[in-house]
Each structure stands twice: as structure tokens, then as C-alpha cells.
VOGU-3710 file (C-alpha; in Angstrom, 3 decimals, decimal comma):
1> mghyltepyd> 0,000/0,000/0,000  1,347/3,422/-0,903  3,997/2,369/-3,450  2,374/4,549/-6,098  2,475/7,594/-3,783  6,250/7,801/-3,533  8,759/6,092/-5,754  7,883/3,683/-8,568  7,107/0,210/-7,238  10,137/-2,051/-7,536
11> gsdryatery> 8,309/-5,307/-6,792  10,344/-5,980/-3,668  7,400/-7,292/-1,646  7,252/-10,233/-4,016  10,165/-11,585/-2,037  8,653/-10,984/1,411  8,923/-14,228/3,329  5,516/-13,812/4,934  3,871/-14,054/1,520  5,051/-17,636/1,198
21> dgatgrdwwa> 3,663/-19,222/4,330  3,215/-22,908/3,701  1,369/-25,548/5,698  3,400/-25,215/8,904  1,653/-23,168/11,552  -1,833/-23,779/10,196  -4,673/-25,823/11,681  -4,613/-28,960/9,536  -8,107/-30,000/10,609  -9,621/-26,702/9,479
31> ldpafrllmr> -7,438/-26,775/6,367  -8,936/-30,043/5,091  -12,680/-29,908/4,313  -12,634/-33,253/2,482  -11,148/-34,921/5,553  -13,697/-33,283/7,834  -16,505/-34,612/5,664  -14,914/-38,068/5,610  -14,747/-38,157/9,405  -18,328/-36,922/9,695
41> rhlgdgyawa> -19,364/-39,897/7,581  -17,277/-42,503/9,401  -17,957/-41,260/12,944  -21,691/-40,728/12,583  -23,286/-39,816/15,907  -19,842/-39,799/17,543  -18,623/-36,921/15,383  -19,761/-34,192/17,771  -17,824/-35,770/20,643  -14,691/-36,375/18,532
51> epylrelgtv> -14,550/-33,056/16,670  -12,851/-31,004/19,458  -10,118/-33,654/19,753  -9,587/-33,669/15,991  -9,452/-29,879/15,917  -6,831/-29,835/18,674  -4,797/-32,532/16,959  -4,910/-30,533/13,720  -3,368/-27,585/15,536  -0,696/-29,735/17,185
61> tggvvascav> 0,373/-31,562/14,013  0,360/-28,403/11,908  2,203/-26,525/14,636  4,754/-28,056/16,982  5,027/-31,447/15,232  5,551/-29,912/11,777  8,110/-27,437/13,148  10,010/-30,159/14,995  10,114/-32,296/11,853  12,281/-29,697/10,119
71> esdrnpprle> 14,719/-29,591/13,032  14,905/-33,384/13,375  15,688/-33,675/9,667  18,584/-31,206/10,055  19,850/-32,726/13,320  19,059/-36,442/13,159  19,713/-39,091/15,846  23,317/-39,904/16,715  24,991/-42,995/18,108  27,096/-43,053/21,262
81> kydrwgrdis> 28,840/-46,338/20,635  31,126/-46,498/23,694  31,282/-44,981/27,157  34,456/-43,313/28,426  35,877/-46,681/29,524  35,452/-48,102/26,035  32,491/-50,311/26,922  29,888/-50,807/24,201  26,720/-49,007/25,290  25,156/-48,596/21,818
91> rivmppsfet> 23,129/-45,622/22,994  21,084/-43,802/20,369  20,614/-40,151/21,294  17,445/-38,686/19,836  17,323/-34,940/19,071  15,272/-32,782/21,464  12,962/-31,888/18,572  12,047/-35,552/18,129  11,275/-35,951/21,826  9,161/-32,783/21,793
101> araammehnf> 7,144/-33,974/18,811  6,703/-37,452/20,256  5,535/-36,014/23,584  2,983/-33,852/21,750  1,606/-36,856/19,858  1,481/-38,968/23,009  -0,410/-36,191/24,781  -2,990/-36,419/21,986  -2,759/-40,157/21,425  -5,943/-41,432/19,791
111> lspgftkrar> -4,555/-44,980/19,957  -4,042/-45,147/23,725  -6,279/-47,626/25,596  -7,929/-44,848/27,585  -8,838/-42,743/24,558  -10,183/-45,666/22,541  -12,370/-46,644/25,491  -13,828/-43,130/25,785  -14,375/-42,952/22,031  -16,311/-46,202/22,045
121> engadpvalg> -18,419/-45,045/24,998  -19,324/-41,894/23,047  -20,289/-43,666/19,841  -17,125/-42,778/17,883  -15,310/-45,547/16,011  -11,807/-45,745/17,546  -10,435/-47,310/14,347  -11,512/-44,278/12,322  -10,004/-41,962/14,933  -6,768/-43,930/14,970
131> aawmylldqa> -6,580/-43,600/11,197  -7,198/-39,848/11,529  -4,361/-39,587/14,063  -1,940/-41,228/11,653  -3,208/-39,196/8,696  -2,481/-35,884/10,413  0,844/-37,054/11,872  2,114/-38,355/8,542  1,605/-34,982/6,889  4,127/-33,581/9,372
141> diglgcalgt> 6,749/-36,328/9,600  6,514/-39,902/8,351  9,777/-40,579/10,191  8,013/-39,944/13,490  5,059/-41,898/12,132  7,381/-44,838/11,559  8,901/-44,515/15,028  5,487/-44,524/16,697  4,095/-47,311/14,569  6,984/-49,697/13,888
151> ggemvvslae> 5,965/-53,143/15,032  4,203/-52,248/18,280  1,056/-54,164/17,427  3,153/-57,113/16,310  5,229/-57,186/19,512  2,222/-56,890/21,805  0,034/-59,349/19,909  2,671/-62,089/19,662  3,929/-61,555/23,220  0,405/-61,895/24,617
161> kyappdvrdr> 0,042/-65,221/22,841  3,452/-66,813/23,238  5,759/-65,055/25,751  6,350/-66,388/29,278  4,166/-64,636/31,888  6,941/-62,475/33,371  8,111/-61,396/29,925  4,543/-60,717/28,811  4,053/-58,514/31,876  7,210/-56,607/30,989
171> vreifangdh> 5,885/-56,043/27,461  2,596/-54,764/28,882  4,545/-52,331/31,017  6,620/-51,105/28,068  3,504/-50,514/25,954  1,281/-49,107/28,682  0,688/-45,999/26,548  -0,510/-48,046/23,589  1,026/-50,004/20,729  1,969/-46,746/18,959
181> sgeaaqllte> 4,293/-45,448/21,650  7,576/-45,790/19,783  8,940/-48,632/21,877  9,043/-51,341/19,190  11,217/-52,289/16,252  11,348/-55,110/13,715  14,685/-56,789/13,075  13,956/-58,708/9,902  16,153/-57,494/7,035  19,648/-58,948/6,609
191> rtggsdlaal> 22,481/-58,364/4,170  21,220/-61,335/2,174  17,909/-59,539/1,563  14,680/-58,531/3,219  12,027/-60,759/1,628  13,920/-63,976/0,911  13,547/-65,872/4,202  15,449/-68,846/2,805  18,600/-66,706/2,819  18,253/-65,626/6,473
201> etratphgqa> 21,444/-66,170/8,510  20,646/-65,187/12,124  20,748/-68,276/14,342  18,829/-69,221/17,496  20,312/-71,574/20,111  18,268/-73,059/22,978  19,251/-71,695/26,397  17,133/-72,975/29,252  13,684/-71,422/29,044  14,925/-68,883/26,499
211> wlldgvkwfa> 17,052/-68,748/23,361  20,232/-66,964/22,371  20,383/-65,171/19,027  23,493/-64,420/16,965  23,511/-62,527/13,684  23,406/-59,146/11,988  20,275/-57,257/10,963  21,072/-54,862/8,155  18,242/-52,324/8,377  16,269/-51,844/11,583
221> snangsayvv> 14,038/-48,783/11,837  13,391/-47,280/15,273  16,417/-49,124/16,620  16,241/-47,075/19,821  13,126/-48,982/20,898  12,917/-51,277/23,922  11,340/-54,353/22,324  12,118/-56,089/19,046  10,557/-58,781/16,896  13,462/-60,692/15,353
231> larlpdeqvk> 13,456/-63,438/12,738  16,016/-66,194/13,331  16,702/-69,731/12,176  16,236/-72,674/14,568  18,668/-75,619/14,651  16,186/-77,565/12,474  16,381/-74,704/9,904  12,860/-73,399/10,493  12,581/-69,602/10,522  10,685/-68,300/13,538
241> pflvlwerrd> 9,952/-64,928/15,181  11,485/-64,095/18,558  11,034/-61,363/21,122  14,204/-59,547/22,186  14,142/-56,866/24,891  16,816/-54,246/25,462  17,399/-55,725/28,923  17,604/-59,376/29,953  15,216/-60,969/32,411  17,678/-60,260/35,230
251> gsrngvrirr> 17,862/-56,557/34,328  21,331/-56,670/32,805  22,181/-55,364/29,354  21,115/-57,730/26,571  23,346/-58,745/23,676  22,089/-56,067/21,293  24,819/-53,965/19,698  24,277/-51,035/17,326  26,984/-51,132/14,681  26,115/-47,808/13,078
261> lkdklgtrsv> 23,178/-45,619/12,149  22,181/-45,519/8,511  22,921/-42,297/6,637  19,576/-42,178/4,864  18,156/-40,172/1,993  15,105/-39,202/4,053  13,016/-40,033/7,143  16,053/-38,912/9,096  14,064/-38,379/12,301  13,667/-42,123/12,850
271> aaaeveltga> 16,821/-43,976/13,910  17,596/-46,765/11,435  20,591/-48,918/12,273  22,615/-52,021/11,631  22,094/-54,213/14,678  24,336/-57,059/15,794  22,920/-59,757/18,060  25,591/-61,373/20,212  24,052/-64,036/22,406  20,936/-61,901/22,801
281> eafllsgpea> 18,363/-63,384/25,166  15,202/-64,077/23,190  11,801/-65,711/23,581  10,105/-67,757/20,897  6,946/-66,101/19,563  5,556/-69,254/18,034  3,834/-72,497/18,932  4,912/-75,991/17,921  2,606/-76,129/14,907  4,130/-75,461/11,501
291> gsgigammgl> 3,911/-71,871/10,357  2,699/-70,508/13,671  4,183/-67,142/14,546  5,241/-66,456/10,963  1,613/-66,664/9,844  0,575/-64,213/12,538  3,438/-61,929/11,527  2,271/-61,928/7,929  -1,223/-60,924/9,023  0,217/-58,071/11,057
301> tnaarlgiam> 2,465/-57,141/8,134  -0,663/-56,416/6,102  -1,770/-53,992/8,815  1,682/-52,417/8,668  1,326/-52,038/4,887  -1,776/-49,947/5,434  0,288/-47,835/7,815  2,873/-47,277/5,081  0,093/-46,469/2,619  -1,092/-43,829/5,089
311> mglgvarral> 2,430/-42,378/5,056  2,280/-42,138/1,264  -1,085/-40,414/1,550  0,254/-38,071/4,239  3,141/-36,980/2,024  0,827/-36,530/-0,965  -1,611/-34,433/1,046  1,195/-32,241/2,414  2,614/-31,861/-1,103  -0,785/-30,711/-2,333
321> vesvcyasar> -1,170/-28,138/0,459  2,336/-26,750/-0,028  1,691/-26,541/-3,782  -1,554/-24,612/-3,313  0,066/-22,256/-0,792  2,982/-21,517/-3,117  0,935/-21,233/-6,297  -1,414/-18,798/-4,548  1,465/-16,497/-3,564  3,871/-16,776/-6,471
331> eafgapliah> 3,266/-14,507/-9,467  4,273/-15,163/-13,057  3,235/-13,568/-16,338  1,194/-10,948/-14,511  -0,932/-13,217/-12,319  -0,605/-15,714/-9,445  0,458/-19,161/-10,619  -2,851/-20,589/-9,447  -4,717/-18,391/-11,955  -3,096/-20,034/-14,991
341> plmrrklael> -4,953/-22,900/-16,723  -2,014/-25,299/-16,812  -1,399/-24,865/-13,090  -5,090/-25,327/-12,382  -5,052/-28,549/-14,375  -2,118/-29,879/-12,350  -3,603/-28,869/-8,991  -6,990/-30,338/-9,922  -5,242/-33,597/-10,796  -3,445/-33,599/-7,421
351> iveveaaqal> -6,699/-32,928/-5,570  -8,440/-35,837/-7,291  -5,541/-38,266/-6,809  -5,090/-37,376/-3,131  -8,784/-37,824/-2,387  -8,780/-41,155/-4,238  -5,856/-42,354/-2,124  -7,570/-41,038/1,001  -10,652/-43,109/0,135  -8,504/-46,213/-0,393
361> vfdgmlnplr> -6,463/-45,982/2,801  -9,380/-45,232/5,108  -11,474/-47,993/3,548  -8,603/-50,449/3,953  -8,350/-49,637/7,644  -12,088/-49,599/8,332  -13,122/-52,546/6,123  -10,182/-54,950/6,308  -9,968/-57,486/3,512  -7,125/-59,863/2,751
371> ltpaviklra> -6,407/-58,452/-0,708  -6,635/-54,729/-0,104  -3,454/-53,794/1,844  -1,139/-54,733/-1,025  -3,328/-53,005/-3,632  -3,677/-49,852/-1,514  0,013/-49,601/-0,654  0,930/-50,080/-4,309  -1,122/-46,991/-5,173  -0,671/-44,698/-2,157
381> arlgvsaasd> 3,074/-45,193/-1,611  3,801/-44,384/-5,247  1,482/-41,362/-5,164  3,517/-39,916/-2,300  6,599/-39,908/-4,543  4,871/-38,464/-7,615  2,970/-35,813/-5,634  6,140/-34,698/-3,844  7,898/-34,495/-7,206  5,028/-32,387/-8,558
391> aveihggngy> 5,329/-30,086/-5,534  9,031/-29,570/-6,209  8,260/-28,705/-9,823  5,494/-26,281/-8,820  7,964/-24,508/-6,519  10,452/-24,355/-9,381  14,083/-23,922/-8,371  12,989/-23,097/-4,825  11,540/-26,586/-4,518  14,990/-28,071/-5,010
401> ienwpvarll> 16,398/-26,065/-2,095  16,387/-27,563/1,387  15,185/-24,457/3,195  11,869/-24,730/1,342  9,509/-27,448/2,624  9,071/-29,779/-0,339  12,610/-31,102/-0,838  12,284/-33,093/2,401  8,904/-34,418/1,300  10,457/-35,896/-1,825
411> rdaqvnpiwe> 13,357/-37,409/0,128  11,006/-38,889/2,712  8,454/-40,205/0,211  10,909/-42,477/-1,590  11,095/-44,948/1,287  7,386/-45,796/1,260  7,493/-48,006/-1,855  10,312/-49,943/-0,108  9,045/-50,341/3,463  6,998/-53,514/4,043
421> ggdnilcldv> 7,605/-54,734/0,506  8,253/-53,099/-2,843  5,859/-53,245/-5,780  6,973/-56,715/-6,859  6,558/-58,169/-3,363  3,099/-56,604/-3,141  2,160/-58,178/-6,458  3,305/-61,584/-5,241  1,111/-61,120/-2,183  -1,850/-60,350/-4,429
431> rramarenah> -1,194/-63,643/-6,210  -0,880/-65,514/-2,915  -4,122/-64,054/-1,600  -6,053/-65,001/-4,742  -4,519/-68,452/-5,198  -4,711/-69,624/-1,584  -7,725/-67,794/-0,219  -9,825/-66,698/-3,220  -9,412/-63,220/-1,758  -10,545/-61,587/-4,988
441> epflerlaaa> -14,134/-62,720/-4,377  -14,882/-60,592/-1,265  -12,813/-57,805/-2,838  -15,045/-57,699/-5,927  -18,109/-57,856/-3,663  -16,865/-54,821/-1,744  -16,409/-52,881/-4,982  -19,877/-53,832/-6,204  -21,391/-52,640/-2,924  -19,547/-49,336/-3,267
451> vagapddrat> -20,777/-48,780/-6,816  -24,322/-49,534/-5,636  -24,074/-46,492/-3,373  -23,334/-44,107/-6,260  -25,106/-40,739/-6,595  -27,425/-39,665/-9,410  -24,672/-39,775/-12,029  -25,484/-42,788/-14,150  -22,770/-42,156/-16,722  -19,975/-42,434/-14,160
461> adlvagrldd> -21,663/-45,256/-12,263  -22,136/-47,218/-15,493  -18,512/-46,612/-16,489  -17,191/-47,899/-13,157  -19,633/-50,825/-13,097  -18,523/-51,812/-16,575  -14,875/-51,682/-15,629  -15,656/-53,726/-12,514  -17,070/-56,426/-14,799  -13,916/-56,164/-16,905
471> lgkaitlwss> -11,803/-56,600/-13,772  -13,590/-59,839/-12,948  -12,921/-61,080/-16,495  -9,273/-60,004/-16,230  -8,823/-62,036/-13,039  -10,367/-65,092/-14,714  -8,108/-64,678/-17,746  -5,052/-64,130/-15,553  -5,711/-67,376/-13,678  -5,478/-69,311/-16,973
481> ldpvtaearl> -2,055/-67,952/-17,953  1,127/-69,998/-17,691  3,034/-69,305/-14,421  5,785/-67,177/-15,975  3,412/-64,944/-17,925  0,983/-64,785/-15,000  3,713/-63,444/-12,709  4,764/-60,847/-15,272  1,133/-59,692/-15,618  0,607/-59,261/-11,876
491> fplarfmgdv> 1,638/-55,609/-11,882  -0,910/-54,356/-14,465  -3,562/-56,536/-12,813  -2,888/-55,047/-9,374  -2,960/-51,529/-10,833  -6,254/-52,293/-12,531  -7,604/-53,406/-9,150  -6,478/-50,134/-7,579  -8,032/-48,048/-10,359  -11,480/-49,641/-10,063
501> yaaallleqa> -11,321/-49,802/-6,254  -10,626/-46,081/-5,904  -13,281/-45,106/-8,444  -15,879/-47,257/-6,689  -15,071/-45,751/-3,293  -15,258/-42,197/-4,615  -18,694/-43,002/-6,045  -19,758/-44,386/-2,680  -18,556/-41,241/-0,926  -20,299/-39,069/-3,517
511> gweqraghgd> -23,566/-40,910/-2,960  -23,351/-40,362/0,802  -22,434/-36,701/0,325  -25,425/-36,131/-1,946  -27,927/-37,980/0,247  -26,623/-36,208/3,388  -27,203/-32,840/1,771  -23,558/-31,810/1,396  -23,646/-31,111/-2,339  -22,186/-32,775/-5,412
521> rkaavarlya> -18,487/-31,913/-5,230  -17,360/-35,502/-4,572  -19,360/-36,639/-7,600  -17,142/-34,358/-9,687  -14,044/-35,878/-8,030  -15,314/-39,389/-8,793  -16,114/-38,425/-12,382  -12,694/-36,875/-12,993  -10,922/-39,876/-11,453  -12,941/-42,394/-13,472
531> eahladhgpl> -12,350/-40,487/-16,694  -8,610/-40,324/-16,027  -8,167/-43,975/-15,058  -11,012/-45,983/-16,565  -12,414/-44,196/-19,644  -11,534/-44,882/-23,261  -10,218/-41,530/-24,440  -10,453/-42,388/-28,133  -8,165/-41,341/-30,983  -8,085/-37,705/-29,808
541> rgldrpaedl> -6,797/-38,716/-26,349  -9,625/-36,847/-24,633  -8,881/-33,455/-26,173  -12,497/-33,242/-27,302  -13,887/-33,724/-23,777  -15,250/-30,867/-21,634  -12,626/-29,382/-19,266  -14,538/-30,090/-16,045  -11,326/-29,865/-14,022  -11,122/-26,177/-15,010
551> arfddllags> -14,856/-25,476/-14,892  -15,117/-26,882/-11,359  -11,668/-25,812/-10,165  -12,803/-23,326/-7,524  -15,213/-25,902/-6,084  -12,576/-28,643/-6,130  -10,057/-26,388/-4,407  -12,455/-25,036/-1,774  -13,412/-28,580/-0,756  -9,792/-29,670/-0,507
561> val> -7,616/-26,856/0,866  -9,324/-24,154/2,932  -6,660/-21,436/3,103
//
């Protein structure tokens, strides 16, 4: 104001830092209308009770947790290998910023036993609230999300079933604040590989009522935890899971040695290490029957895959918000970036893809099916990478600089396609689920039920229903292929599953939105997603289609990012 009254305006306020406020410091609950509507649907009568807690969590994650994430990335954990007498203490020192962020999340822990009990008493689904807790946390720091979610459910579940009573009581004490307290780690991956159990080298030797483990684990996230699930080979060559605690039964230091911390590309706030087991006291988490323990681990691994999918979604959502914030402030060619048609097209695409992934991840957590975790992780983990890359591009050269927020997002996002199985491992799990359990049958039933809930948009509903029929035919055809070809075709089949699944869920959400009197915005999201992923665009590649993404841009944006 007043530039024209004195000297000619030199444009200097274009560079004012305050014009480029991103997501940090905002209320992420208020910022996300689509999420608020999703929670209203999933919580039903419990929404009114839960809403103040969600609002407070949105302030905490967008405030202190997001700020601490930047500091923890710059000053990651460090290892104190020896004390001053040269004794191996393998102490991992976490940065104060990490401890501050963890304390804030524990103070607002939707997954603690006490909170879940109160939620249930007030008619609010604790599973939906737990998913919301992870969704907001993962937008701030998926490293902290990993630390708070790495293997806790697995440790507690297996210890309750198999550990000796005194050890089980110790585990209960460690996890008194809930499974997501940051006290667990999984020691599975070795130098020989992470998924090939036949190559596992860590050995277990009987030792009275316990076992002793010797070996090296090559990549252990959250290595500063107090309880570990460890895979090791018995004398008869069977691979079994074991529980290892930081301290032995007698209170002395256990044989767990940290060789070094990994110098990682991203997720630097979570301590990942190479761990050497030297006669480590361990307890078998398995019964005498074949496959016990490992089978339970695989079931819990599917739950962990949904957690990783949530991390991919969290990164994608944060990338979208940062992109909108920047494009709204940055000017080019005489107007804000967000006013230009090409930028609007890209942002509309991000909005649609993020809401599709949101639908997938929340449905996977609230309606667990055997087949869905692999399909959902395949889509959401990869979206985190592509959305973060888009955010860097939207920021231009600034996006490539570490003191802007999106460079870290891209570094962090790249781990999600790796954690809990890469794309090929996920595809093999899809095959296993279909071949051994006919898991595609309830999956197709779930999609049909979702399409049945569509709004008054017959063209989109008919398109998705037709592609659902095609998916059933594709599965039948795939099952007739020779084994080599069938394995090679798993990836396009799994992607096809994800495409139809997301479109069906968006239709279901749109139907609820319309019947509940909240408008028709989600119907536009469903239509745009189905046209992008399921429609036949013809010889003109869709250039002759109406530009609904531009025509409805303001509506799409207002329902996604409320700046």
C-alpha cells in the first residue's frame, strides 16, 4: 500500500517471506474440508464428541510437530557407541525436537487404551479416529510416524500369545501408553535380503527357558526402541519370530549392539541402524505347529502395509497443500500461478488423486480385507513420490532447495514403496491371496457394494460398473495364464484393481455426500478420477472432452484446501 504515492514500485514485496507461508503453523483439521466430511461420515453420531479432539490434533500436528520435523531432519539421531571406559553401550541419542514432537503426539494419542475406550463409549469408532491420528501425523513427519508405529502391534500381539508370563508382563509395562508409543522395532532385514527368508542367517540356540540369538540385521528402523521382533533360524532350519528386549530378564544389558546408524536419503528423524545380536536373550513367539508365529506376523504385516500407505497419503496431502500455498502467492506472467490454466489442471489432478488415495487408505483400515493392503500400498506409496515431485516442480528452483519445505517431502516419500515390501513383493502377495484364499471374491463384492451407493450420475456409475465387470474377467483370464506370464502380468492386474477400487469408493462417498445434503463436489471428483483412469479416451486422447477440471476448479479447491 502506498507504493504509487512515492517512488515507482520495484516489486520488492514479491520476495517478502511472509507471503510464502506454507502448511506449517496452520490448523490442519480446518485446512482439510474433504477430511472433515470423511470423518463426519465414518464417525456418525460420535462426530460431535470427537470433533474437538480432531481440531486440537490438527493444531498440534500443523504446529509443533511440523516445526520439529524440520529440526529433526537437520539434526538427526546420533549414536554413542562407547562410554568413556570403552564399553559398548550402543546408545542412540534422539534430538530434542524428536522428543518434543513425540511427547505432543502422546499427549494427543488417539490410539491409547484410555482414549479408545472413551471414544467407544461416546459412539465414535476408535479405528476411524486412529486412522485420523496417523493421517495428520504423517503430513508432518513420516519418520516420526514410523517410530510410533513400527511393530508395536506385532510385539504386543505375539507376546500376549506366546511369551512367558513375566516377559509378557514386561511387554505390557513397556507398551502401557498403547502399541503406537515408539517402543518397538522389527529386526527382519539382513544383508542377504529382506524378503527372501530362505537366505536368512541369524541363528537361534536353545538356552534354558529362552534362546540366544546371533547374527546381523542390516536395516532396523526405530532401533532405539525397547522391544524387538526378530526373525532367526532354529537348529532344524525353520525360521521363527522371537522377542528380544533391550534388557535381559535379570535386568542386565542384553546382547544387542548397534553397529552404526544408517545415513539415509530421508526419514532422518527415525533412527535406522545395523544391529548385531551377540548371544541376545530371546523368547520364541511361536507355537509348535508349523507356520505358527510367521503366519501371525504376515497378518500383522498387512496392517503395517496400510500404515505405510497412510504415510504415502500423508506426504501426498502435504505436497498438495504446499503446492496450493505456493501457487497462490507466487506470481508469473502478470498473475498468481494458481490463476493459470495449466497450473489449475495440475492442482486439480493432485486434488483428485489425493482424495482417491484417502478413500482407499481409510477404507482399507475400516473394512479390512485380505487383498486390499497390497493393492492400496501399491497406489498410495507411489502417489507420495509423484505428488512430492510435482510439488518440487510447482515450486520451481525453490523446490529443489532444502530451506523450502518440499525437498524433504520428496526425500522422505521415496522410502514408502520400499518399506513392508516393494511393488513386486506386493504383487506376489496379491497372487498368494487369490490363489490360496480366493481373496478376490470378497474384494469384488466390496467394490460392487460401493458402486451400488453411487449418486445420481449414471454415466460415471455405469462406467465404473462396466470396468468392474472387466476386472472380474481379467482375473479369470489371468488365472489361466502360464506361471511365468501370470507373474509378469501381476503388476498391471494389481494396478487395474487399484483403479477400479478407488473409483468405486469415490462413487460411494459421492452418494453419501449427496444424500446427506452436502452437495455434489465428490461426484465431480469421482467423475474426474474415473475419466482419467477408466475411460476410453479415443483417438483424440480426450482433447475433445469438456474441461470439467477447469470449470469446477474453484469448487474442487475449496473442498480440498481451505486457506
